[in-house]
N, C-alpha and C positions, 0 to 999 in steps of 0.2 A: 504494500500500500504506500507507494511513494508518490506523493502529490507535491507538485511544485507550488510554493507560496511566494508570490511576488509582492513587492512593496516594502514599506518600512513602517515602523510604529508599534504601539503596544498590542494592537489587535493581531498583527502578524506574528509577533513574539508569542502571544497566547496560543495561537493556532499551532505554532511549531512545537510548543511545550505539550499541547494536547496530543499531537501525533506521536510524540515520544512516549507518552503515558499509554496511549491506546495500543502500541506495539506489544505491550506486556499484559494488558488487562482486558479480559473478555469474560462476559457473564454466561452462566449456565442456569438451568432451572433450579438447581439446588443452591448454588452460590451466584446470584445475579450481580450485575454491575450497578453500583449506586452512583448515579450521575448527578452532578451538582451544576446547575446553571445559575449564574449570578449576573444581575443587571444592576443599574444604579439604585433601583428602588426595591426590586423583588428577588426572591430566591425560589428556585424550583428544584426539587429532588425527586428522582425516579429510580425504581428498581427495574432493570431490563434484562431479559433473557436474550442474549445476542444470537444464540443458535436458532431459536424459533422466531426471533424478531418481535417479541411481545413485551409490553410494559406490564409488569406484575403489580406494582403499587406506585403511587405518587403522592406528593404533598407540595403545597405552594403557599406563599404569602398572599396570593391572590384569592384564596378561599375566604368566605364570608367571616368565619370565626377568627381567622388570623388578621384580616383587614381591620377588624374592630379592636384588636388587642393593643393595649398601651405598651410603650417601651421602645427601646432602641432597635435598630435593624439587626443587631447581633442577637438580642433576646428573641426576636421573631424568627431568626434563622435557627436558633436552638430549638424553638417550638416546632419548626418544620421538621427537623431531624427526629424529635420525639414522636410526632404524628406519623412520620414515615415508618419509624420503628414499630409502633403499635400496629399499623396496617400490614407490615411485613409479618409480624407474629400471627396476626389473624389469617394471613395467607399461608402460614406454615413455613416461613423462611426464617432460618436461624442465623445465617451469616451472609455477608456480601463482600464484594471487592470494591474498594473505594476509587472512583474516578473523579478527580478534582477538576476535570475539564480544562486543564492548562492553567488554572488559577493557582496562585500561591496558597499553600496550606497555612492560613492564618485568618483571623477575623471571622467573617461570616461563614466561610467555607469550613473552617475548623469547628465552628459552632454547630453546623449541621451534623458533622461527624460525631461530635460529643453528644448531641441530643439523641442521635440514633443509638449510640452505645448505652446511654442512660436508659433507653427503652428496651434494652436487651438484645440488640442486634450486634453480632460480632463482626468487626471490620478487620 
């Protein structure tokens, strides 16, 4: 999977880092890939079975209960991780492989992972 990325800037660097991560991380039905997507305002986390091409569970700050939540973006990201962990447990998923999406592992991205671990999901 060698894709040429042209241009300069932070977006290109993130895509390059994401390709480097994706070479080694692939999800299955028993250990899906936990994808984290980060924008300036929202966080989206999903559990994906790459072999079948299905999303097994997902959570986002765009959901009604999290939109109304008070607190910082990091607090909301932790709640997204906890919610995803609960949904994973309900679907019978015990562990997952973490895909940070080329983002650095700190702040909101780390908060999602910590929230999922608190809910009982092994990463």
